Steps between C-alpha positions, in 0.01 A plus 500: 500500500386294203234255385650155446393150409733243654478162330692176461546303181553125492626245250174329398368500146204725576189449289279779375175562685254786529562657839224693678454636850293270717396787728372705205737788587558525126247404235778451248671173418816423304644194327864431579751240612603734780288628787731802516395613153133436579523703823662793321244495218188460714577725797667779299683644803650845421880541522548134589847347509518121476790335682546136397714267712642197318753225544753455221296215351174698508681798350611296200175311451224754567648852528724574202365288207412750227126551444406211730680609818342710776750782440371552146137479610544771764702727271232469232247611762712813560559407862823581680658172613824352623636158588673409828696174511454290814638164621273197524455527875631153584695610809451750782772715348317511166170579673667798671639611165147498356373691803762771453453525122127556538545743790756708309245562225240644737518875552343722765118508477481279191158371399556133429302245301615141532455209259586163654364278222834360389689517829743217563503287818520723808507827304147615603586456869830684460334776302225558758769521768677770297176693456413491869850624579483775236158618616661590831844618388410671170132578542402318181136417428387163368215559255428149370639147518402325179492134399408375153322169555569323171443164667131580561431638154147473366391287205536794262867538605431798726714519816421723799750732664437506873591786731646362825552839665266394780771275642737795518229696681466217751872536568456875548210439737710248692789746536252768597325290761835388645594865542155573639492226762866552593520878517148640465595671172198472267605700193650212297215263579228750414676606180525136389134446586393801297702392196362147515137592554490773235470268195262266683275793584510610137415152372197475728400867449509548876212256553693217666418521871811312610738718295330820620511383861868412470578844358314659791691276741838603353413867556393426857828315563691812396288718730542267797878461479544873437298564817733262681815677376361838603352373830153623409281349770160632392499389135684174566221389732253537211730381221618193691145375553405576139810323365426190704140500375611541137739207531217290643274598208765404245546165670127432476483594132811311390335163442679365193443835327761694306753217515752714313539723807450242773870513607447863599232400747734249658738792554224708659471242780838625627354847538188364664718350773628849584158662544297214645508663846277787387144501632219756488473714813820360651717810489751418773589152376504617138753775573704263716513265199628791290777564753604134478502518119721808518750312716503216246578751224763687702278810527592568863402866507153413374470212747574727798257761368218249453555361851502841668186620324331167569519569874290810432262287291453256786437766763259693276295188437494401868400852607232541233696777328529549125834355386457692172472835680827689547388676819411171668834349402687804631312481830590134543869569431485791744351290779762230449767769530335633815492153647876481455534847653295392800717192548819706477359760739413232752851359478650848538278563801622178657854632448408829667485696171214719376455644155266790580462532124192705396485308170484177695225643718296605196547160340388327817177703487446382143581145607231518766240596237589199281535254786152351476542375145869416505540372853594152380839618367739315727854591594621209284317638196636850558858375541470281191371794293780726624774247427357409160484870413870542575586221255264637236642852539856374455394392150261784418756766586772324297714459810530879549426485872701518816614150596313315223449128545745274320401352165548149635268569792228644276517200265526235770220625725211525253385140548506547877280807461255297290486223762448758775219661302322166474534443875377847594214537256394162363558243774370686807135531588354851495491642850156503657351839571548452872870433455569818306461754780835445667712469186567873452 
């Protein structure tokens, strides 16, 4: 791990100017022909190594000339530096050579500063491609992307150095949101958001409502998608609604404000599309939406779990029970199980078989006591719950069961279970009180 400034040197006859940082990150300024020297002198980065990429022509013209070349300037500043020769990048083969030369000089967990002021032709594009690759493969960290804007110098020959790191952060956000909307993994997105918002929050001393709201939203995104991964039905109901509301608030505030971070809000629309089904006091459809999201992300175990528990949610709500109360949920699951027992007993009786099981008798007594409130549980609902539970248990018990269901069956059937749930619980009218008596 090291701290490095990667920079490119061209063949122009650079003129002296007083470079200063346009974002006021350093109050110092420095007169030089080379932005590299000005960066080193003004930022004063400890233990910095400067790596300068040059073509043969740039090497002869601007690197090695005694006293006037960049090599002498950096050595006089007591900065460790080295030159790497590169081709001009006129062909695809030469572009790949440049890619490899840059990549080879990046080590694990390097902190990298980049100066693109004198980059030739496609070099900035190639270099950003290398950095994006190295961030993943070598875990390097891009600290700043600097550009000395000599062409916009002021009347007193002062030229600003701009930090373009924001565009790298947009790339990180884009990668993060792609991972988020494809897999439900929020860590990369939220980390990129935190890194991007930190300096903006500092600049505004925490008083910018839009920046503060976006930071709050990023934290809520992490909570929501963590709930999804862990199949946490209670908190996801709350966090899903709150996330949707936060996204709506940001959309209302973002009226030509904070243009420097507007691209991030375009990205947030992708997330909004994933949580737009959430509504206050709509538990069953909210959890069903979570199950569908889990299928999209390949979280099949979570999808089966959400579906199974959502049957309990539905029955609790219809019966006036407390879906948050463990005892009520256990009673509902028990009655569904008893309904299946009653159906099996009836079929056995028709076959001339009797169980005579005391446990069954005791359960039937308990069933009778719960009948008034849960009489609308049909045979179809009970069978659906039982079958869904078998699929869920195949996953939850890691396949350590007698005659576990095949992996293909578990993966292929989830969408059918979702469709069946919608038919049983969302498309049918609630049975009238007078119709309930003969169901159990």
